[in-house]
TORKE-391070 format. One line per 3 residues: number of its first residue (from 1); their letters; for each residue x, y, z of C-alpha. Coordinates in pm, 1 decimal, padded with zeros to 6 digits, always signed. Layout:
<atoms>
NUM = a = X/Y/Z ~ ...
</atoms>
This chain:
<atoms>
1 = man = +00797.9/-02243.3/-02269.8 ~ +00672.6/-02262.1/-01888.6 ~ +00531.7/-01958.8/-01713.9
4 = pqv = +00727.3/-01789.8/-01468.5 ~ +00670.8/-01827.9/-01108.8 ~ +00656.6/-01466.5/-01040.4
7 = svv = +00533.8/-01164.5/-01269.2 ~ +00678.1/-00856.8/-01122.6 ~ +00478.4/-00548.8/-01218.4
10 = ita = +00616.7/-00200.8/-01233.9 ~ +00366.1/+00074.5/-01245.0 ~ +00534.4/+00398.1/-01390.0
13 = ynr = +00436.9/+00751.4/-01472.9 ~ +00667.2/+01026.3/-01552.6 ~ +00976.2/+00955.1/-01355.8
16 = pdf = +01233.1/+00780.8/-01598.3 ~ +01521.8/+00815.0/-01350.4 ~ +01303.0/+00646.8/-01072.3
19 = lkl = +01198.9/+00372.3/-01324.7 ~ +01547.9/+00296.7/-01410.5 ~ +01650.9/+00238.2/-01047.9
22 = aie = +01335.5/+00025.4/-00996.4 ~ +01413.6/-00180.7/-01287.0 ~ +01781.2/-00252.3/-01151.8
25 = svm = +01652.8/-00369.0/-00823.3 ~ +01430.2/-00631.6/-01005.3 ~ +01718.8/-00760.7/-01206.1
28 = aqt = +01949.2/-00764.1/-00902.5 ~ +01708.2/-01026.2/-00745.7 ~ +01853.4/-01345.6/-00624.6
31 = frd = +01556.9/-01534.4/-00719.7 ~ +01550.3/-01538.1/-01110.3 ~ +01216.3/-01733.5/-01209.4
34 = fel = +01014.4/-01403.3/-01279.6 ~ +00888.2/-01181.1/-01582.6 ~ +00908.8/-00801.5/-01553.6
37 = vvv = +00613.5/-00631.8/-01660.6 ~ +00621.2/-00232.2/-01696.7 ~ +00289.8/-00053.2/-01714.0
40 = ddc = +00303.6/+00313.0/-01801.9 ~ +00003.1/+00490.8/-01700.6 ~ +00021.4/+00712.8/-02010.3
43 = spi = +00297.8/+00933.0/-01924.6 ~ +00371.4/+01254.5/-02088.8 ~ +00728.4/+01162.4/-02081.1
46 = els = +00831.9/+00873.7/-02306.4 ~ +00929.6/+00579.7/-02095.4 ~ +00981.3/+00292.3/-02356.9
49 = gvv = +01358.6/+00401.0/-02393.1 ~ +01418.7/+00347.1/-02043.9 ~ +01297.6/-00012.1/-02056.5
52 = ekf = +01470.6/-00073.5/-02406.9 ~ +01796.5/-00011.3/-02238.9 ~ +01755.6/-00336.6/-02044.1
55 = gag = +01704.6/-00557.9/-02340.1 ~ +01421.4/-00748.7/-02500.4 ~ +01322.5/-00930.4/-02215.8
58 = irf = +01089.9/-00684.8/-02033.6 ~ +00729.4/-00662.6/-02147.0 ~ +00625.3/-00282.9/-02177.4
61 = hrq = +00257.2/-00191.0/-02166.2 ~ +00150.0/+00178.3/-02211.9 ~ -00209.0/+00256.0/-02110.0
64 = ern = -00422.6/+00438.3/-02383.0 ~ -00517.3/+00689.8/-02102.4 ~ -00411.8/+00791.2/-01752.7
67 = ggl = -00614.9/+00580.9/-01534.2 ~ -00452.3/+00600.2/-01187.6 ~ -00213.4/+00358.6/-01004.2
70 = sha = -00510.4/+00107.2/-00933.2 ~ -00628.5/+00081.5/-01284.3 ~ -00246.3/+00019.9/-01404.4
73 = rnt = -00185.1/-00230.0/-01135.3 ~ -00492.0/-00409.0/-01252.0 ~ -00386.6/-00399.3/-01588.6
76 = gvq = -00039.8/-00565.3/-01482.7 ~ -00213.6/-00861.3/-01322.3 ~ -00444.7/-00910.6/-01620.1
79 = ias = -00144.3/-00923.9/-01873.2 ~ +00077.3/-01110.5/-01621.0 ~ +00158.0/-01479.2/-01667.0
82 = gey = +00295.7/-01590.8/-01336.7 ~ +00159.7/-01783.0/-01048.8 ~ +00231.5/-01489.0/-00824.3
85 = vaf = +00235.1/-01120.4/-00892.1 ~ +00461.2/-00889.6/-00702.9 ~ +00399.4/-00515.6/-00725.4
88 = ldd = +00679.4/-00227.6/-00729.4 ~ +00598.2/+00149.1/-00748.6 ~ +00840.6/+00295.8/-00987.9
91 = ddt = +00994.6/+00544.2/-00721.6 ~ +01061.9/+00254.3/-00471.4 ~ +01347.7/-00006.6/-00487.8
94 = wmp = +01375.3/-00379.9/-00372.7 ~ +01648.8/-00526.5/-00179.2 ~ +01798.6/-00834.2/-00357.9
97 = nkl = +01647.4/-01106.5/-00140.8 ~ +01289.6/-00962.1/-00155.4 ~ +01138.0/-01193.8/-00388.2
100 = hrq = +01320.5/-01507.9/-00250.8 ~ +01237.5/-01422.0/+00146.3 ~ +00863.6/-01371.1/+00040.3
103 = lea = +00832.2/-01687.2/-00161.5 ~ +00958.4/-01889.2/+00151.4 ~ +00713.3/-01719.1/+00360.3
106 = ieg = +00406.1/-01751.0/+00155.6 ~ +00378.0/-02127.0/+00144.2 ~ +00042.2/-02187.1/+00275.0
109 = yda = -00089.4/-01821.2/+00231.0 ~ -00241.6/-01668.4/-00064.5 ~ -00067.3/-01323.9/-00011.3
112 = clc = +00245.9/-01182.6/+00170.7 ~ +00358.9/-00848.6/+00313.0 ~ +00703.0/-00731.7/+00441.1
115 = gys = +00895.1/-00447.6/+00638.3 ~ +01055.1/-00178.0/+00479.1 ~ +01305.0/+00112.1/+00514.4
118 = ime = +01283.1/+00480.7/+00438.4 ~ +01518.7/+00541.9/+00143.3 ~ +01616.4/+00907.5/+00257.2
121 = tgr = +01687.6/+00820.0/+00627.9 ~ +01735.1/+00460.7/+00667.6 ~ +01480.1/+00419.0/+00926.2
124 = kvv = +01314.3/+00050.2/+00932.4 ~ +00957.4/+00001.5/+00968.0 ~ +00926.0/-00375.2/+01066.0
127 = rrv = +00642.0/-00528.1/+01271.5 ~ +00685.2/-00809.8/+01516.0 ~ +00414.2/-01031.9/+01362.7
130 = sev = +00411.3/-01352.2/+01139.3 ~ +00093.7/-01312.2/+00985.5 ~ -00135.6/-01014.7/+00913.9
133 = tpe = -00506.9/-01061.2/+01047.3 ~ -00827.9/-00838.0/+00993.3 ~ -00784.6/-00724.2/+01340.0
136 = lll = -00451.3/-00601.1/+01289.8 ~ -00599.0/-00375.2/+01010.9 ~ -00886.3/-00195.3/+01170.2
139 = ygn = -00701.1/+00105.0/+01237.6 ~ -00523.0/+00138.0/+00905.5 ~ -00228.9/-00002.4/+00716.8
142 = kfc = +00063.4/-00039.3/+00964.9 ~ +00245.7/-00286.4/+00724.6 ~ +00354.1/-00170.5/+00375.9
145 = gpt = +00226.7/-00027.9/+00052.1 ~ +00186.4/-00240.8/-00259.5 ~ +00573.4/-00239.9/-00324.4
148 = gfl = +00587.0/-00500.3/-00032.7 ~ +00294.9/-00683.7/-00176.3 ~ +00309.5/-01045.0/-00326.3
151 = crr = -00011.2/-01244.8/-00415.1 ~ -00130.7/-01536.9/-00601.8 ~ -00235.1/-01413.0/-00920.6
154 = rvl = -00554.7/-01625.1/-00924.9 ~ -00662.9/-01449.8/-00599.5 ~ -00607.0/-01109.3/-00761.3
157 = lde = -00818.9/-01174.1/-01064.6 ~ -01097.6/-01211.2/-00819.7 ~ -00990.1/-00910.6/-00598.4
160 = lfd = -00850.6/-00640.7/-00826.3 ~ -00779.9/-00308.7/-00688.3 ~ -01069.9/-00092.2/-00641.5
163 = vrl = -01031.0/+00186.3/-00906.9 ~ -01272.2/+00383.7/-00739.4 ~ -01060.3/+00483.4/-00438.5
166 = gwg = -00817.2/+00769.1/-00485.4 ~ -00626.6/+00670.3/-00166.0 ~ -00586.5/+00390.5/+00064.8
169 = edw = -00654.8/+00127.9/-00199.5 ~ -00382.4/-00099.7/-00042.1 ~ -00547.2/-00096.5/+00297.0
172 = dmy = -00881.6/-00184.3/+00114.4 ~ -00703.0/-00463.8/-00066.6 ~ -00527.2/-00599.7/+00246.9
175 = vrl = -00857.7/-00598.4/+00408.6 ~ -01053.1/-00792.2/+00154.3 ~ -00764.4/-01059.7/+00142.1
178 = arr = -00707.5/-01085.2/+00501.5 ~ -01083.2/-01136.0/+00575.0 ~ -01050.1/-01414.9/+00340.6
181 = spm = -00752.1/-01564.9/+00515.3 ~ -00447.0/-01433.6/+00701.9 ~ -00159.5/-01281.8/+00496.8
184 = ayv = +00185.2/-01391.5/+00578.1 ~ +00431.1/-01137.5/+00688.9 ~ +00818.4/-01127.4/+00656.7
187 = pes = +00947.5/-00930.4/+00959.8 ~ +01250.1/-00772.9/+00790.1 ~ +01304.0/-00477.0/+00551.6
190 = lll = +01297.8/-00601.5/+00210.5 ~ +01246.1/-00272.7/+00034.4 ~ +01331.6/+00102.5/+00034.8
193 = rrt = +01044.3/+00332.9/+00017.5 ~ +01087.5/+00673.1/-00136.4 ~ +00933.2/+00958.3/+00064.7
196 = sdp = +01059.6/+01278.9/-00055.2 ~ +00895.9/+01289.6/-00394.7 ~ +00624.7/+01544.2/-00402.5
199 = asm = +00430.3/+01378.3/-00663.4 ~ +00375.4/+01075.8/-00454.3 ~ +00023.0/+00990.5/-00312.7
202 = tnk = +00172.2/+00975.7/+00045.9 ~ +00300.9/+01330.3/+00027.0 ~ +00001.6/+01460.7/-00140.4
205 = tks = -00200.3/+01360.7/+00173.2 ~ +00020.0/+01544.9/+00389.2 ~ -00102.6/+01865.1/+00239.1
208 = akl = -00477.5/+01737.8/+00248.1 ~ -00743.9/+02004.0/+00319.5 ~ -01099.7/+01962.6/+00422.2
211 = rdt = -01235.0/+01937.7/+00086.7 ~ -01004.0/+01612.0/+00019.4 ~ -01190.5/+01426.1/+00302.2
214 = dti = -01404.7/+01243.2/+00090.4 ~ -01110.9/+01115.5/-00094.2 ~ -00931.6/+01010.5/+00232.8
217 = agp = -01229.4/+00879.6/+00383.1 ~ -01328.5/+00650.0/+00067.6 ~ -01190.9/+00310.3/+00195.8
220 = ivk = -01325.4/+00385.6/+00542.2 ~ -01681.4/+00441.2/+00394.6 ~ -01652.9/+00135.5/+00190.7
223 = qrm = -01537.2/-00090.0/+00464.8 ~ -01786.5/+00064.6/+00729.7 ~ -02001.4/-00244.0/+00806.5
226 = wlg = -01680.5/-00448.5/+00850.2 ~ -01529.0/-00173.2/+01089.2 ~ -01840.2/-00144.0/+01302.0
229 = erv = -01974.6/+00190.2/+01384.8 ~ -01756.2/+00289.1/+01660.6 ~ -01427.0/+00214.7/+01469.1
232 = frr = -01567.8/+00373.1/+01166.7 ~ -01626.8/+00694.3/+01345.5 ~ -01272.9/+00706.1/+01500.5
235 = rla = -01124.3/+00650.8/+01141.2 ~ -01364.6/+00902.9/+01000.1 ~ -01245.3/+01141.5/+01249.4
238 = gai = -00886.6/+01055.1/+01137.0 ~ -00977.2/+01163.0/+00791.9 ~ -01102.5/+01485.0/+00869.1
241 = lmn = -00816.3/+01558.6/+01119.9 ~ -00554.5/+01430.8/+00851.6 ~ -00200.4/+01597.2/+00954.0
244 = ikl = -00367.0/+01803.2/+01217.0 ~ -00038.7/+01912.8/+01336.4 ~ +00048.1/+02078.1/+01001.2
247 = nph = -00305.0/+02224.6/+00945.2 ~ -00319.5/+02601.0/+00988.8 ~ -00691.5/+02586.8/+01052.4
250 = kwq = -00700.3/+02333.6/+01341.8 ~ -01014.9/+02466.7/+01508.7 ~ -01211.8/+02448.9/+01190.3
253 = alr = -01080.4/+02088.6/+01146.4 ~ -01192.1/+02007.6/+01496.3 ~ -01524.3/+02135.3/+01464.3
256 = aaa = -01588.8/+01969.4/+01126.5 ~ -01497.5/+01649.3/+01315.0 ~ -01698.0/+01691.6/+01607.5
259 = ssv = -01996.8/+01817.2/+01399.6 ~ -01970.4/+01480.3/+01164.9 ~ -01881.3/+01195.1/+01412.9
262 = glg = -01914.1/+01324.5/+01758.5 ~ -01704.6/+01448.1/+02052.8 ~ -01614.8/+01119.6/+02156.0
265 = ptf = -01451.8/+00969.4/+01838.4 ~ -01278.3/+01307.0/+01781.7 ~ -01115.0/+01307.4/+02122.0
268 = wfl = -01033.5/+00953.5/+02075.8 ~ -00840.5/+01016.0/+01764.0 ~ -00663.2/+01297.5/+01919.7
271 = wyk = -00547.5/+01065.0/+02206.4 ~ -00464.6/+00808.8/+01924.5 ~ -00235.3/+01054.9/+01741.6
274 = vig = -00049.7/+01127.7/+02095.3 ~ -00042.6/+00802.8/+02238.0 ~ -00088.3/+00563.6/+01922.7
277 = rdr = +00268.6/+00505.1/+01860.1 ~ +00282.4/+00266.4/+02149.6 ~ +00355.1/-00064.5/+02011.1
280 = rlw = +00041.9/-00205.0/+02165.8 ~ -00139.2/-00073.1/+01878.3 ~ -00023.2/-00340.6/+01640.4
283 = vdp = +00165.1/-00616.1/+01855.3 ~ -00119.0/-00706.6/+02077.7 ~ -00449.1/-00711.8/+01888.9
286 = rwy = -00618.2/-00787.0/+02218.5 ~ -00550.6/-00432.6/+02301.1 ~ -00798.9/-00331.2/+02043.7
289 = req = -01085.5/-00534.5/+02178.0 ~ -01023.9/-00412.4/+02541.9 ~ -01043.0/-00045.8/+02409.3
292 = dar = -01361.9/-00127.9/+02202.6 ~ -01513.1/-00302.6/+02501.1 ~ -01491.0/+00022.3/+02720.2
</atoms>
């Protein structure tokens, strides 16, 4: 029997109701040449029963120990058999045409990203670009998380997710791939991202404190040479000042940033947080060069 064109890897942990919705969104895809692999990251709650209700066609793998999202995704890549691998976090869902649209766009590329919508509000996050270059990733991931990521499996076997990173592993992956060659981008919302679950990594970073800086800064430190010292210091200031608006100890955070990276990068990041929603930050990469040249 021929291998499927796409292996869909759902990483799951402890959320059976969300997992059921995620699987349903895969089964509703208009593109049908896929296999579905569910990797359970050693959940305390039994998840195999959720998968069994969909029949025998889904491959279920339970990790022997809880190793985190990156380890679970890498396991999915290694046991997959498709030409491409598409990832889906168990708390997100896909639109029915997600795989179809990305497979159209990936022709000539190794990887593809796409726009998304916030599940709770319907707000769309879509960028007006056709491909993702390294320059567009300098100041972070403005595109999508792994739920919107599709890539050739042979490439992923060379560039697995970095299990040492506790945050920003998707940005690190995208940087490594984009430096090899640009990634395709579908400028339409092809998935629904859940933002209300307190257990998600995104929401955990909203309450990040100074002691969490090493985790948040991990991918920035790893990519320091590529970023260059100026951008690195700005990004490190951002890691220290994560969610400054919500931080009850603002002055402590500001002093820590100024002490670590200097006043210039600290004030630049504060300006970026106020003005940085301007679309020039991701629409026109020349803006980065003009700012860095000053």
